FIRO-449109 format. One record per residue: x, y, z of N, C-alpha, C, CB in turn; residue in one letter. Coordinates in steps of 0.1 Angstrom, whole numbers, plus 2048, in hexadecimal, padded with zeros to 3 digits. Glycine has a CB too. Example, Ala and Ser with C-alpha at 12.3 -4.5 7.8 and 13.67 -1.06 7.14 Angstrom:
8847C784E87B7D384E8847DF84E8717D385Aa8807EA8478897F584788180084F88D7FA839s
//
This chain:
4B23D3AC44A63D1ABD4AF3C7AB949E3DCAB2m4AF3BAAAF4BA3B5AAC4BC3B8A994B83A4AB1g4C33B1A954C63B8A854BB3AEA814D83B6A7Ck4B63B6A724AC3B2A6B4B73AAA5F4A13BEA66l4AE3A1A544B139CA4A4A839DA434B6392A4Br4AB3A0A364A239BA294A0393A204A239FA22l49A389A1B49C37BA1148F381A0B49C369A19e4923809FA4893829F14853779F248B3879E3l4773739F046D3649EA4683689E246235B9F3i4663749DC45D3739CE45F3819C944B3709D0s45B3839BD4623929AF45638E9A847638E9A1r44C39B9A444239899C43E3A29954393949A3h4403A398743D3AE97D42B3B19824403A796Br42C3BE9844253CA98141E3D197D4283CE97Ei4263D59754223DD96C4173DB95D42D3E196Ar40A3E595E3FF3E09533FB3E794F3F43DA956d4033F39433FC3FD9373F13FC9383FE3FC92Ap3EB3F49393DC3F49343D23F993F3D73E592Fg3D93F494E3CE4019533D640C9593C13FB960i3E04119543EC41D9593F341E9663E542995Ag3F440796B3FE4039734114089683FA3EF976l41741496A42141296842F41496D41F415960n42A41F97943042598642B42099042E432988e42F41499742D4149A743241A9AC42E40B9ADp42C4249B643742C9BC43142B9CB43943D9B5s42A4249D24224229DF41F4169E44174289DEg41C4129F04174029F4415403A004223F69F2l4083FEA034023F9A0D3FC3EBA113FB3FFA0Ds3FD3E1A1B3F43DAA183E03DFA1B3FA3D0A20l3D83D2A183D03D9A1E3C93D8A2B3CA3D9A17n3B93D9A313BD3D9A433BE3CDA453B13E0A4Fa3BF3C1A3E3C43AFA3F3CB3A6A3C3C13A7A3Cd3D33B3A353DF3ADA303E43A3A223E33A8A3Ag3D73A2A1D3D2397A153DA3A0A073BD393A15t3DA3B1A053D63B09F83E23C29F63BF3B09F5a3E63C89EE3EC3D49F03E63DE9E93F83D49EEl3EA3EC9F13E43F49E53F23FB9DC3D84019ECy3EF4039D23F94099CF3F74149C54024009CAt40041E9C03FB4269B84074309AE3F142F9C1v3FE42D9A540D43199940B43F99340E426988s41844999841845599541345E989423455997d40F45798040945A9743FE45997340D45596Dd3F74539763E644C97A3E04529813E4440980t3D745897D3C645A98E3C144D9913B2465988k3C944199A3C443599A3C54309A83CB42D990a3C34299AA3C64239BB3C44189B53BC4279CBi3D440A9B23D44009B03D23F49BE3DE4009A8f3CE3E89B93CE3DF9C23D33D49BD3C33DD9C8c3DB3CC9C53DD3BE9C23DD3B29CD3E93BF9BBm3E13A79CB3E439E9D03F13A29D53E33969C9d3F43979DF4043999E34103909D84063919F5l40938C9CC4183869C24153929B94183739B7e40A39C9BA40E3AB9AE3FD3A69A44273A899Fg3F339D9A83EE39B99D3E13A699E3EB38C99Cr3E13B199A3D73BC9993CD3B69A03D33C198Bv3C13B99A13B33B59A03A93C799E3AF3AA9B0s3A53C49953A13D298938F3CF9963A03CB96Di3913CB9933803CC99F3803D59AF37B3B89A6h38E3D69B038F3DA9BB3973E89BA3943D09C3d39B3EE9AF3A13F69A83994059A53A43EE99Ec39C4119A639041A9A73964299A338941A9B7f39043099B39B43C9923944479A3393445978f39E44D99E3A245E9AF39D4689A33BC4639B8v3994719A63A048199F3AF4899A039948C9A6p3B44819A23C148A9A83C94809A43C248E9BBt3D748399A3E747D9963ED4859993EC47A987q3F947A99940347F9A24044779AC40148B9A6g3FE46C9B53FD46A9BC40C4609BF3F24699BCl4164619CA42245E9CF41E4539DB42A46B9D4e4164509E441A4499ED40B4479F54274529F4g40943B9F73FA4349FE3FC42EA083F142B9F6i3F342FA123F0428A213E3426A243F5431A2Ca3DC41CA2B3D1418A333CE420A413D440AA36i3C4425A433C542AA4D3BD41DA563C1439A4Cs3C441FA693C1418A713B540FA6E3C241FA7Bt3AA414A6E39E410A6D39D407A5E39541CA6Ed3A840AA593A3401A45396404A3D3A03EDA47g395414A41387417A3F38A422A3037F41FA50t394422A333A142FA2D3AB42DA233AB434A3Aq3A9436A1A3B8438A0E3BF442A163B54409FCl3CC448A193D2451A163DE451A0D3D3456A1Fl3DD45BA063E84609F93F14699FC3E14669EEa3FC46B9F74034779F740547B9E64114769FFv4064849E74024909D741649C9D63EB4A39DEq41B4969D242D49E9D34284A89CD43D4969C9e4234AE9C44254B69B941E4C79C441B4AF9A6e4134C29C94104CE9D44114CC9E34024D29D3t4184BE9EA4164BE9F640F4B69FD4144C59F8n4024B09F73F34AE9FD3F04A0A023E74B29F1s3E84A0A083E5494A0E3DC48EA0A3E3493A17l3D5487A053C5480A003C347AA043C247A9F7i3B8477A093AE470A133A5467A0B3A547BA1Bt3A245BA093944599FE392449A063994599E6i38244BA0737A442A0B37B432A0436D447A08d37D426A0837E41BA0137141A9FA38040FA09i368416A0735B4169FE3564189F235641AA01i3544249F334D42C9EC3594329E03464379F7s3644359E336F4329DB3724409D736C4279CFr36A44A9E736945A9E03784619E335C4659EAr3794689E13854769E837C47B9F43884889DBe38447B9FE38047DA0838148DA0D385473A0Fl39348FA0B39749BA0D3A349EA0539849DA1Ch3AE4A9A023B64ADA013B94B9A0A3B64AD9F7q3C44B8A113CE4C0A1A3D94C1A123D24B9A28r3DA4CCA0E3EC4CAA0C3F54D4A183F04D19FAp4024CBA1A4094CEA2D4094E1A304204C7A2Fl4064E6A254054F6A263F74FAA2B4084FFA17s3F24F4A2E3DC4F9A343E24F3A433C54E9A2Ba3EE4E9A433EC4E5A543F34ECA5C3F14D6A58m3ED4E6A6C3EF4EDA744044EDA753E54E8A81a4044FAA7F4194FAA7B41D4F5A734244F4A84h4164FCA6841E4F6A5A42E501A594104FAA49y42D50BA62433515A6043E510A6442F521A65s442504A6A44F4FEA704554F7A6744D4F6A7Cs44E4F7A5C4524ECA514534F9A414414DCA51l450500A4344B50AA3C45A50BA2D44951AA48a46850BA3447150CA2E47A502A29474511A33e4744F8A2E4764EBA2246A4E8A144744DAA2Bh4654F2A164584EDA0945B4FAA024434EBA10f4624FA9F74655099F145550E9EB4725099E3p4515199E444251C9DD4445149CF43E52F9DAd4515139CB45050F9BC4534FB9C24605199ADq44A4F89BD44F4E89BD45D4E49BD44A4E19B0p4604DE9C046C4D69C14714C99B846B4D29CDd4684BF9BD4684B49B84714A89C246C4B69AAn46A4AE9CE4754AC9D946A4AC9E44834B99DAk4584A89E04554A99E645249F9F44524AE9E0g44649A9FA43E490A0143C4859F442F497A08l4424789F744646E9EE4414609F545746E9EAe43F462A06439456A0B42F457A1644444DA11g42844BA1741E451A2941C442A2C40945CA28i418441A3B41843BA4041243BA51421439A3At406433A57401436A6140342EA693F8438A61v407435A73409433A823FE42CA8640A43FA8Bn3FC41FA893EA419A8C3ED418A983E3409A86t3F3417AA13F541BAB03EE429AB340741DAB4t3ED434AB23E8441AB33E5445AAC3ED449AB7n3E443FA9E3DE448A913E644DA8C3D5451A91e3F0456A8F3FA462A8A3FC45BA7B40B464A94h3FF466A713FC466A6540E46BA603EE46FA62v416462A5D426464A5C429467A4D42F456A60f42B477A4642A476A3743C477A3441F485A2Ev441472A2B450476A2C45947BA1F45746AA32v45F485A2046448EA1046F489A0E46649FA0Fk47248DA0147947F9FA4874859FF47747C9E6e48E4989FB4984999FC4944AB9FE4A24919F2a4A54B1A004A74BEA034A14C6A0A4A74C29FAe49E4BCA1B4A24AFA1D49B4ACA204AB4ACA22p49C4A2A22493490A22493496A3149C47BA1Eg480497A32479497A4246E48CA414724A9A48l47348AA4F46547DA5145C48EA5D46C463A60l44F489A58444492A5F43848DA6643F49AA56i43348DA6D42A488A78422490A7642E488A86e41648BA71406495A763FA48EA823F9497A66l3F4491A843E5490A8C3DE488A813DB4A2A91d3D547DA8A3CB474A803C6479A783C046EA85a3C148CA783BC491A713C1495A673B8497A75a3CE493A653D0497A583D84A7A5B3BF496A4Fc3CE4AFA653CA4BFA653D84C4A693BB4C5A71s3DE4BEA733EC4C4A7B3F64BEA7A3ED4C6A88t4044C4A784114C1A784164BFA834174C8A73i4194B0A8A41E4B3A9842F4AEA9D4124AAAA2l4364AAA934414ACA9444F4AEA8B4414A4A9Bs4564ACA8845E4ACA7B46E4A4A7F4614BEA75s4744A0A7747F49BA7848349BA6947F48FA7Fr4964A3A6D49A4A0A6249F48FA5B4A44A9A64q49D48EA504A747EA504B8481A4C4A0472A41l4BD47FA544D2482A544D7475A564DA48EA64s4E3476A574F2471A5C4EF474A6B500479A56e4E847FA714E8484A814E2474A844DC496A86a4D5471A804D2467A844CE45AA794C946AA8Dn4D845BA734DF44CA6C4DA449A5E4DA43EA76g4D5452A594D1451A4D4DB454A454C6458A4Cf4E344EA414EF447A3A4ED442A2D4F343CA41s4FB440A254FC433A1B50D437A184EF435A09h50F429A1451B42AA13523428A0451E422A1Dp51942D9FC51E4319EE51443F9EA51B4239E3e50F4439F350E4509F250B45C9F950A4509ECl50C46B9F65114739FF505471A095144829F9r50347AA124F747EA194ED487A114FC484A25s4EE48BA0A4E849FA014E24909F84FA4B29F5d4E84869F14E247D9E64D94759EB4EB4759E0q4DA4719F84CD46B9FC4BC46C9FD4D046CA03l4B64619F64A84699F649E45EA004A146A9E3d494465A01488459A0747C457A0248445BA13f47844D9FB46744D9F645E44A9FA4624479EDs46043DA01457436A08455437A1845A429A04g44C42FA1C44D42DA2C43F425A2E44E43DA36l445421A3A43A412A3D43E411A4E4413FFA31s43140FA54431413A6142D402A68426422A64y43A3FEA724393F0A764343F2A814443E8A77d42A3ECA864223EDA954263E3AA24113E9A92r4343D9A9D4363D1AA14413D3AAD4373CAA98h4473DEAA64553E1AAB4513EEAAF4623DFA9Fr4473F8AA8446402AA844E40FAA1444401AB1d45140AA9345740CA8E459415A7F458404A8Ft45F417A7745A41CA6946C417A5F455434A6Al462412A5746940CA4E46C416A3E4613FDA4Dw47641AA37478426A2F480424A2347C430A36i479423A1B484420A0C48B42AA0A47E41E9FCt499427A0249F4379FE49D42E9F04B2440A04s4974369E749B4309D54A84339CF4904369C8d4AF43B9D34C143B9D14C84349D94C94499D5k4C24349E24CE42D9EC4C94199ED4CD438A01g4BE41C9E54BC40C9E34BC4049EC4C54069DCq4B24059F84B8402A014A9406A0E4C740AA00c4A73FBA1A4A1405A1E4A640BA334913FFA1Al49F416A344A0417A4649B411A4B49C421A4Cf49E40FA58497406A66496410A6A49E3FBA6Fh48C418A6C48F424A7A48B425A8248E42EA7Ay489424A8F48242AA9C48343BA9E48B423AA8d47343EA9D46F44DA9B47444EAAC45C453A96w46E446AB7472448AC447F450AC447243CACBh48544BABD49544BAC849E44EABC49C438AD1g49545AAAD49A45EAA84AC458AA2496468AADd4A944AA9F4B7440A984B1439A8D4BF434AA3a4BB436A824B642DA794BE424A834B842EA67v4B4415A854B8408A8A4C13FEA814AB401A8Dl4BE3FEA724C73F8A684C13F9A5E4CC3ECA69q4CE3FEA544CB3FFA454CA3F0A3D4D8408A3Er4C03F0A394BF3DFA334C13E2A214AC3D5A39l4C63E0A164CB3DEA0C4C13D7A014D63D8A0Fd4BB3DF9F84AC3D69F74B43CE9E44953E89F5l4B73C39E74C13BA9DD4BA3AE9DA4D03B59E3v4BD3A99D14B739B9C84BD3969C44AF39A9BEf4BB3819C54C737D9B74BA3769B34D83729B9t4BD3779A74B437099D4AF3649A24BA36D990p4A235E9A14A134D9A64AA34599D48F3459A5n4A53479904B03429834BE3449814AD347977d4C034E98A4D034E98A4D33539934D735497Fk4D434699D4DA3479A94EA34D9B04D933B9ABp4F134B9A150434A9A550835E99E510335995n4FE36099D4FA36E99750037A9A24E736E996d5053819A250438B9AF4FA3939AD50F3969B3k4F63959BE4E73989C24E33A89BA4E43989D5p4DA3AB9B34D53BA9AA4CB3B99B94CD3B9994k4CC3C89B44CB3D69BA4BA3D89B54D83E59B2r4AD3E09C04A53E29BC4A53ED9B549E3E09C3i4A03F09AB4A34019A54954089AA4A5402990r4964159AC48E4209AF48041A9BF48542599Dk4844159C047E40E9D24764169D448840D9E1a4654179D24624259D54534219DD4614309C6e4554129DE44940F9E744B4069F543E4079DDg447404A014483FCA0743C3FEA0F4543FCA0Cv4393ECA1542F3E8A1C4333DFA264263E3A14a4353DDA324383D6A3D4303CEA4343A3DCA43i42F3BFA4541E3B7A4A42C3B2A554123A7A3Bd42A3B4A604353AFA6C42B3A0A6F4373BCA7Dp41F3A5A70417398A7241C38AA6A40739BA6Dd42038AA6142A37FA58430381A53428379A50r43F385A5444A387A5945138FA49451378A62g445395A3F447399A344493A8A3143E395A2Dr4533AFA284543BCA234513BBA144623C2A27v4483C5A0E4443BFA044453D19FE4353B4A05y4553D59F34573DD9EB4513DC9DA4643DD9EDv44D3ED9D84503EA9CB4583F69C44433E99C4v4603EB9B74643F99AB4603FF9A54693F99A1s46340D9A545941899746141298B45B430997d46C41598F47441197F47140497548440F981r46F3FB97C4733F497B4603E797C4813F5984d4553F298444A3E89834463DE98944A3E397Ba44D3D79974503C799A44C3CF9A94623BD996r4463C19AC4423C19BB44D3B49BF42F3BC9BDl4543BC9CB4603B19D44573AC9E14723BC9DBy45839E9DE45339E9F04633929F943C3919F2v46039EA0046F396A0C46D391A1447939DA13f46F386A1E46F382A2C476384A3346F379A2Ek47538BA3F47D396A48481388A554703A7A50l48C385A5049237BA60496387A664A136EA5Eh496383A7549F386A824AD37CA82494383A92d4B4387A7E4C437EA7E4CB381A904D4388A6Cs4D4378A8D4DD377A9D4E937FA9C4E3367AA2c
//
């Protein structure tokens, strides 16, 4: 697989205190790739916006659960899946009825004992941060932020833990400016064209392109941009990149910044 390159196409301010969109912390394309869902961990709501960050109030709705960190869409496009970090739970929401269908903590899933040592009884704010769905087999992936960073594979029903991997230097999760124990993981998106995963790092201000089957990072891409009105300036880094959604059909990567409440739209290039 050749090296890939990101080119910023546009960036959009999406903060809207009036509706509670203050700290976007997850991102997912809708079923046909025409809009994006996001959550804000301080608001009990699912937000929907177009691909330029304009919020569609009609398609936003409230949910019973606060503190959502990541969001994904089911393979058939009828449900949204979200993670709550405080309880390390997965929330399933029906899009049409806008009802919460299930709330399942990892600790209630089969084979949790294989992971229990990494999840203290008193939450340490290093819990589940990102979620995505492998549309090939409908398995669900969730990522634990740190101490240690963990990628966990669940069955389609989110009732059984199938496997897990620690994200460490051994499989390529490293950064030239951070110690391995400083690196964290925040967002997650499945790439159905390449059968790979894209994982954001808040502190690393980068994206890791990861091959689950080979258990190896294929590439680390820095999340940087040069303001359009200042082409000669030094590139800036995206602060607190907490959500990512890839559209392999259109060659687009969407990233949200929690701190700056901005949506960044990148074109994904195959480089020689």
